[in-house]
C-alpha positions as CSV (number, residue, x, y, z in Angstrom):
1,M,19.4,-11.7,-31.1
2,N,19.0,-10.9,-34.8
3,N,15.4,-12.2,-34.7
4,V,14.3,-9.9,-31.8
5,N,13.3,-6.3,-32.2
6,Y,14.6,-4.3,-29.3
7,D,13.2,-1.0,-30.4
8,K,11.2,0.8,-27.6
9,T,12.3,-1.7,-25.0
10,V,12.8,-0.3,-21.5
11,A,14.1,-1.8,-18.3
12,V,12.9,0.0,-15.2
13,I,14.8,-0.8,-12.0
14,G,12.8,-0.3,-8.8
15,A,9.1,-0.7,-8.3
16,G,8.5,2.1,-5.9
17,I,6.0,4.8,-6.9
18,M,8.4,6.6,-9.2
19,G,9.5,3.3,-11.0
20,L,5.9,2.1,-11.4
21,A,4.7,5.5,-12.6
22,T,7.6,5.7,-15.1
23,A,6.8,2.2,-16.5
24,Y,3.1,3.2,-16.7
25,Y,3.7,6.3,-18.7
26,L,6.1,4.5,-21.0
27,A,3.8,1.5,-21.5
28,K,1.0,3.9,-22.4
29,K,3.2,5.4,-25.1
30,G,3.8,1.9,-26.6
31,Y,7.1,1.0,-25.0
32,K,7.8,-2.6,-24.1
33,V,8.5,-2.2,-20.4
34,T,9.9,-4.6,-17.8
35,V,10.1,-3.6,-14.2
36,F,12.6,-5.2,-11.8
37,E,12.0,-5.1,-8.1
38,K,14.3,-6.9,-5.6
39,E,11.7,-7.2,-2.9
40,K,8.8,-9.7,-3.1
41,E,6.3,-6.9,-2.6
42,I,6.2,-3.9,-4.9
43,G,5.7,-0.3,-3.7
44,G,9.1,0.7,-2.1
45,M,8.5,2.9,0.9
46,A,4.8,2.8,0.2
47,V,4.5,-0.9,0.7
48,T,1.8,-2.2,3.1
49,F,1.8,-5.0,5.7
50,N,-0.5,-6.6,8.1
51,F,-0.2,-4.8,11.4
52,S,-2.1,-7.0,13.9
53,G,-5.1,-7.3,11.6
54,T,-4.8,-3.8,10.0
55,E,-3.5,-3.4,6.4
56,I,-1.2,-0.3,6.6
57,E,1.9,1.2,5.1
58,R,5.2,0.6,6.8
59,F,6.1,4.3,6.3
60,Y,3.3,6.8,6.5
61,H,2.1,9.0,3.7
62,F,-0.4,11.9,3.5
63,H,-1.5,14.2,0.7
64,C,-1.7,18.0,0.3
65,T,-4.0,20.2,-1.8
66,S,-1.0,21.0,-4.1
67,D,-0.4,17.3,-5.1
68,Y,-1.7,17.8,-8.6
69,D,0.2,15.0,-10.3
70,Y,-1.1,12.6,-7.7
71,F,-4.7,13.7,-8.3
72,E,-4.2,13.3,-12.1
73,M,-2.9,9.8,-11.6
74,L,-5.8,8.8,-9.4
75,E,-8.2,10.1,-12.1
76,E,-6.5,8.0,-14.8
77,L,-6.6,4.9,-12.7
78,G,-10.2,5.3,-11.6
79,L,-9.2,5.9,-7.9
80,K,-10.3,9.5,-7.5
81,E,-13.3,8.5,-5.3
82,K,-10.9,6.8,-2.8
83,L,-9.2,10.1,-1.9
84,H,-10.6,11.7,1.3
85,W,-9.8,15.0,3.1
86,T,-9.6,15.6,6.8
87,S,-9.3,18.7,9.0
88,T,-6.1,17.7,10.9
89,S,-4.4,19.5,13.8
90,M,-0.9,19.9,15.3
91,G,0.3,19.8,18.8
92,Y,3.6,20.6,20.6
93,W,5.0,18.6,23.6
94,Y,7.1,21.3,25.3
95,N,8.1,21.8,28.9
96,K,6.5,18.5,29.8
97,Q,3.1,19.6,28.6
98,L,1.0,19.2,25.5
99,Q,0.0,22.4,23.8
100,P,-2.0,23.2,20.6
101,W,0.2,24.2,17.6
102,G,0.0,25.0,13.9
103,N,-2.3,28.1,13.7
104,P,-2.1,31.8,14.8
105,V,-4.2,31.4,17.9
106,A,-2.1,28.4,19.1
107,L,1.1,30.4,18.5
108,L,-0.2,33.4,20.5
109,K,-1.3,31.2,23.4
110,F,1.9,29.0,23.4
111,K,3.5,28.9,26.9
112,G,7.2,29.3,27.2
113,L,7.8,31.8,24.3
114,S,8.0,35.6,24.5
115,F,5.7,37.7,22.3
116,T,8.7,38.9,20.2
117,A,9.7,35.3,19.5
118,K,6.1,34.4,18.6
119,F,5.8,37.4,16.3
120,R,9.1,36.5,14.5
121,Y,8.3,32.9,14.2
122,G,4.8,33.6,12.8
123,L,6.2,36.2,10.3
124,H,8.7,33.7,9.0
125,A,6.1,31.0,8.6
126,F,3.7,33.5,6.9
127,M,6.4,34.8,4.4
128,S,7.5,31.2,3.6
129,V,4.0,30.1,2.7
130,K,3.5,33.2,0.5
131,R,6.9,32.9,-1.2
132,N,6.8,31.3,-4.7
133,R,10.4,31.4,-5.8
134,Y,13.4,29.7,-4.2
135,D,16.4,30.9,-6.4
136,D,18.1,32.9,-3.6
137,L,17.3,30.3,-0.9
138,D,19.1,27.6,-3.0
139,K,22.4,29.4,-2.2
140,I,21.7,29.8,1.6
141,E,22.2,27.3,4.5
142,S,19.0,26.6,6.2
143,T,19.7,27.1,10.0
144,G,21.3,30.5,9.3
145,W,18.2,31.5,7.3
146,I,15.8,30.4,10.0
147,K,17.7,32.0,12.8
148,K,17.9,35.3,11.0
149,W,14.1,35.4,10.7
150,V,13.0,33.9,14.0
151,G,15.8,34.8,16.4
152,K,17.7,32.9,19.0
153,E,14.9,32.2,21.4
154,A,12.4,30.7,18.9
155,W,15.3,28.8,17.2
156,N,16.4,27.1,20.4
157,K,12.9,26.3,21.7
158,L,11.1,25.4,18.5
159,W,13.5,24.5,15.7
160,K,16.9,23.3,17.1
161,N,15.7,20.0,18.4
162,L,13.8,19.2,15.2
163,F,17.0,19.7,13.2
164,E,19.4,17.8,15.5
165,L,17.1,14.8,15.9
166,K,16.4,14.4,12.2
167,F,19.6,15.5,10.5
168,Y,22.3,15.0,13.1
169,E,25.7,16.0,11.8
170,Y,24.2,17.3,8.6
171,S,22.0,19.9,10.5
172,E,24.1,22.9,9.3
173,Q,24.6,21.7,5.8
174,L,21.1,21.8,4.4
175,S,19.7,24.1,1.7
176,A,17.2,26.7,2.9
177,A,15.2,26.1,-0.3
178,W,14.7,22.5,0.7
179,I,13.4,23.4,4.2
180,W,11.3,26.3,2.8
181,S,9.5,23.9,0.4
182,R,8.3,21.8,3.4
183,I,7.0,24.8,5.2
184,R,5.2,26.0,2.1
185,R,3.6,22.7,1.2
186,I,2.0,22.1,4.6
187,G,1.2,25.8,5.1
188,R,-0.8,26.0,1.9
189,S,-2.8,22.8,2.5
190,R,-5.5,24.4,4.5
191,Y,-9.3,25.0,4.6
192,N,-8.4,28.5,6.0
193,M,-5.8,30.1,8.2
194,F,-6.9,28.2,11.3
195,K,-7.8,24.8,9.8
196,E,-5.4,22.4,8.2
197,K,-6.5,20.1,5.3
198,L,-4.7,16.9,4.5
199,G,-5.7,13.9,2.5
200,Y,-5.5,10.1,2.5
201,L,-6.2,7.3,0.1
202,E,-8.7,4.7,1.2
203,G,-6.7,1.5,1.6
204,G,-3.4,3.5,1.8
205,S,-1.1,3.4,-1.2
206,K,-1.9,-0.2,-2.0
207,P,-4.7,0.7,-4.5
208,L,-2.4,3.1,-6.3
209,I,0.5,0.6,-6.4
210,H,-1.5,-2.3,-7.7
211,G,-3.5,0.0,-10.0
212,L,-0.2,1.0,-11.6
213,A,1.0,-2.5,-11.9
214,D,-2.2,-3.7,-13.4
215,A,-2.2,-0.8,-15.9
216,I,1.4,-1.6,-16.9
217,K,0.5,-5.3,-17.6
218,K,-2.7,-4.2,-19.5
219,H,-0.4,-2.2,-21.8
220,G,1.9,-5.2,-22.4
221,G,4.5,-4.6,-19.7
222,T,5.9,-6.9,-17.1
223,V,6.5,-6.5,-13.4
224,L,9.1,-8.8,-11.9
225,S,9.2,-8.8,-8.1
226,G,11.8,-10.7,-6.1
227,T,14.2,-10.0,-8.9
228,S,17.3,-8.1,-8.0
229,V,19.5,-6.4,-10.7
230,K,23.2,-6.9,-10.0
231,A,24.7,-5.2,-13.1
232,V,23.9,-3.2,-16.2
233,T,26.4,-3.3,-19.0
234,Q,26.4,-2.3,-22.7
235,D,27.2,-4.8,-25.5
236,S,28.8,-4.1,-28.9
237,S,25.5,-3.5,-30.5
238,G,24.6,-0.7,-28.1
239,L,22.0,-2.6,-26.2
240,Y,22.0,-2.8,-22.4
241,H,22.4,-6.2,-20.7
242,V,20.5,-6.3,-17.4
243,A,21.9,-9.1,-15.2
244,T,19.9,-10.3,-12.2
245,E,21.0,-12.3,-9.2
246,N,19.6,-15.5,-10.5
247,D,21.9,-15.1,-13.5
248,A,19.1,-14.3,-15.9
249,G,20.1,-11.8,-18.6
250,F,17.8,-9.3,-20.4
251,L,18.6,-7.0,-23.3
252,F,17.0,-3.5,-23.6
253,K,17.5,-0.4,-25.7
254,N,16.7,1.9,-22.7
255,V,17.3,1.6,-19.0
256,V,15.6,3.6,-16.2
257,S,16.8,3.4,-12.6
258,T,14.7,4.7,-9.7
259,I,16.6,3.0,-6.9
260,P,18.6,5.1,-4.3
261,L,21.6,6.9,-5.8
262,P,24.2,5.2,-3.5
263,Y,23.5,1.9,-5.2
264,I,24.2,3.2,-8.8
265,S,28.0,3.0,-9.1
266,G,27.9,-0.6,-8.0
267,I,25.4,-1.6,-10.7
268,F,26.0,0.6,-13.7
269,E,29.4,-0.2,-15.1
270,C,29.0,1.6,-18.3
271,I,28.3,5.2,-17.3
272,D,31.1,7.7,-17.1
273,E,33.4,8.0,-14.1
274,K,32.4,11.6,-13.3
275,S,28.8,10.6,-12.9
276,R,29.7,7.5,-10.9
277,N,31.7,9.6,-8.5
278,M,28.9,12.1,-8.1
279,F,26.5,9.3,-7.2
280,E,28.9,7.8,-4.7
281,K,29.2,11.2,-2.9
282,T,25.5,11.6,-2.4
283,I,24.4,11.4,1.2
284,N,21.3,9.6,2.4
285,E,20.0,9.0,5.9
286,G,18.3,5.8,7.0
287,V,15.1,5.6,9.0
288,V,14.0,3.4,11.9
289,C,10.2,3.7,11.8
290,V,8.3,2.6,14.9
291,I,4.6,1.9,14.5
292,V,2.4,1.6,17.6
293,K,-1.2,0.3,17.8
294,L,-3.1,1.6,20.8
295,R,-6.5,1.0,22.4
296,K,-6.9,4.7,22.9
297,A,-5.6,7.9,21.3
298,L,-2.2,9.3,22.2
299,T,-3.4,12.8,21.5
300,G,-6.1,14.4,19.3
301,N,-3.4,15.6,16.8
302,F,-2.1,14.3,13.5
303,W,1.3,15.9,14.1
304,L,3.0,16.2,17.4
305,N,6.3,18.1,17.6
306,V,8.4,17.1,20.6
307,N,11.0,19.1,22.4
308,D,11.9,17.2,25.5
309,P,15.5,16.5,26.8
310,D,14.3,13.1,28.0
311,M,13.0,12.0,24.6
312,D,15.1,11.4,21.5
313,I,12.3,12.0,19.0
314,P,11.5,15.2,17.1
315,G,7.8,14.2,16.8
316,T,5.1,11.7,16.1
317,I,2.5,11.1,13.4
318,E,-0.8,9.9,14.8
319,Y,-2.1,8.5,11.5
320,T,-5.6,7.6,12.6
321,N,-6.3,11.2,13.4
322,L,-6.1,11.6,9.6
323,N,-7.5,8.3,8.5
324,P,-9.9,6.9,11.1
325,L,-9.4,3.2,10.3
326,N,-12.6,2.0,12.1
327,G,-11.7,3.6,15.4
328,E,-8.2,2.2,15.7
329,H,-5.3,4.3,17.0
330,I,-2.0,4.0,15.1
331,V,1.0,6.2,15.6
332,Y,4.2,6.4,13.6
333,I,7.5,7.6,15.1
334,P,10.2,8.0,12.4
335,Y,13.8,8.0,13.6
336,Y,15.8,9.5,10.7
337,M,19.5,9.2,11.2
338,P,22.8,8.4,9.3
339,I,23.1,4.6,9.1
340,T,26.5,5.0,10.7
341,N,24.8,6.2,13.9
342,S,24.9,3.4,16.5
343,K,21.2,3.9,17.2
344,F,20.4,2.6,13.7
345,N,21.4,-0.9,14.9
346,D,19.7,-0.8,18.3
347,S,17.4,-3.8,18.8
348,D,13.7,-3.5,18.1
349,E,13.2,-4.1,21.8
350,V,15.1,-0.9,22.7
351,Y,12.8,1.1,20.4
352,R,9.7,-0.6,21.8
353,N,10.6,0.1,25.4
354,K,11.5,3.8,25.0
355,I,8.6,4.7,22.8
356,K,6.3,3.0,25.3
357,S,7.7,5.1,28.1
358,Y,7.5,8.3,26.0
359,F,3.8,7.7,25.2
360,M,3.0,7.0,28.8
361,E,4.6,10.4,29.7
362,I,2.8,12.3,27.0
363,N,-0.6,10.7,27.9
364,K,-0.6,9.6,31.5
365,E,-3.9,7.8,30.9
366,L,-2.1,5.1,28.8
367,K,-1.5,1.9,30.6
368,D,0.5,-1.2,29.6
369,E,-2.6,-3.0,28.4
370,D,-3.4,-0.1,26.0
371,F,-0.4,-1.1,23.8
372,I,-1.7,-3.7,21.3
373,D,1.4,-4.0,19.1
374,I,4.6,-2.2,18.4
375,Q,6.5,-2.9,15.1
376,V,9.9,-1.6,14.0
377,S,10.9,-1.2,10.3
378,R,14.1,0.0,8.8
379,Y,15.0,1.5,5.5
380,K,18.7,2.1,4.6
381,Y,18.4,5.0,2.2
382,A,15.2,6.9,3.1
383,Q,16.1,10.6,3.1
384,P,18.5,12.4,0.7
385,I,20.5,15.2,2.4
386,C,20.1,18.2,0.1
387,G,22.8,20.8,0.6
388,I,23.3,24.2,-0.9
389,E,22.7,24.3,-4.7
390,Y,22.0,20.7,-4.5
391,L,21.1,20.0,-8.1
392,K,24.6,21.0,-9.1
393,T,26.0,18.1,-7.0
394,I,24.1,15.3,-8.8
395,P,24.2,14.3,-12.5
396,Q,21.4,15.1,-15.0
397,I,18.8,12.4,-15.2
398,K,19.9,11.3,-18.7
399,M,23.4,9.9,-18.7
400,D,25.7,11.4,-21.4
401,N,26.1,9.2,-24.5
402,H,23.7,6.6,-23.1
403,K,20.0,5.8,-23.1
404,I,20.2,5.4,-19.4
405,Y,18.1,7.5,-17.1
406,I,18.7,7.7,-13.4
407,A,16.7,9.4,-10.6
408,D,15.6,8.9,-7.1
409,T,13.9,11.1,-4.5
410,S,17.0,13.5,-4.6
411,Y,15.6,14.8,-7.9
412,Y,12.4,16.1,-6.2
413,Y,14.5,19.0,-4.9
414,P,13.6,21.5,-3.6
415,E,10.5,19.5,-2.7
416,D,10.7,16.8,-0.1
417,R,9.8,13.2,-0.7
418,G,6.2,12.6,-1.6
419,I,4.1,10.4,-3.9
420,S,3.0,13.3,-6.1
421,E,6.6,14.4,-6.7
422,G,7.5,10.8,-7.6
423,I,4.8,10.8,-10.2
424,K,5.9,14.2,-11.5
425,I,9.5,13.0,-12.0
426,A,8.2,9.8,-13.6
427,K,6.3,11.8,-16.2
428,H,9.5,13.8,-16.9
429,I,11.6,10.7,-17.3
430,S,9.1,9.1,-19.7
431,S,9.3,12.3,-21.8
432,L,13.1,12.2,-21.9
433,V,13.0,8.6,-23.1
434,E,10.6,9.5,-25.8
435,E,12.6,12.6,-26.9
436,N,15.8,10.6,-27.2
437,E,14.3,7.6,-29.1
């Protein structure tokens, strides 16, 4: 050990977008970076797979006009020309019929809602998009905030189902600031009041993932996939020993973790008990994501909100109405839920059968032969549950008395999960490491 210089060595645990971007920024600054990823493929929730001949992400991503950190990264990696913009639309399946949604005209024409409810709903959306600060919303529970603005009718018909089928028992425990940030991000990503503007990267997230990995290696870093970290301890010299499942051991001066917070207390034996307890108390939902490939479109919309007592989904994402993919038709149906929910362990066949029946109800022109493939993917910790004053419930990124830095998508708060937010936090982590050198 005496012959090795460990100055500016960094272990980064997790090769999702945040982990790769953190390693990239640190490698550019001259740090000797090693990235550890337990899966064979890097990318985390942005990883791609072969879906009946189509290379696509297991979990969908899109981009908004406010994703500045993402745009900056694309520029640095020479990928800017692969970003494309589309005028997308939204629909609403309500009262067994498909209706336009997502703009003032659609709201006014919506069947099944009184004029007063429409006005209150529209006013809430408008004010949320215009709002810039969230300080007061951070202290308010989200369903109460929404009901106060939109009223009982609009809540029951337009919001209630979305909350209950995404957040389940946590529906009334969420921060209003967290929900507001979602409304604002989408509401501001528009060509104009009537026309939505969303972006996609040609090739999905794969060019970004591999662009980051190549850049890390170019700057002298290492990316180890299929290498799971089982423990991080500190030795008498102050260095951190990163032990992997194959019993290999590595020493580093700094350690960055970007894996989900529920895993932290079982890996980091050297951090303080208070922080470990806070990590253990964080709540994450899992996701069962169903992906369907069709011979014809389900609808003409990118988004489809669903409020139907016979369907246990809050909505669908018809990805190929954003990214055309040579005329194919691919739809994502994300089932977010606590992993303790019995539905999380339902068989893939259960999901295939019910989604097929839902689609044939929404679009009665769809026949059995129009379903080319249906795949089901699961992710255990996909969605942090962000309650009131959420940042007070999780530790600071830098651990006290250590050169250990821990963050996951929880630290995007009040923003929701997104690639640009991951890059933004990665930039911040790299600055913290540098400041504490």
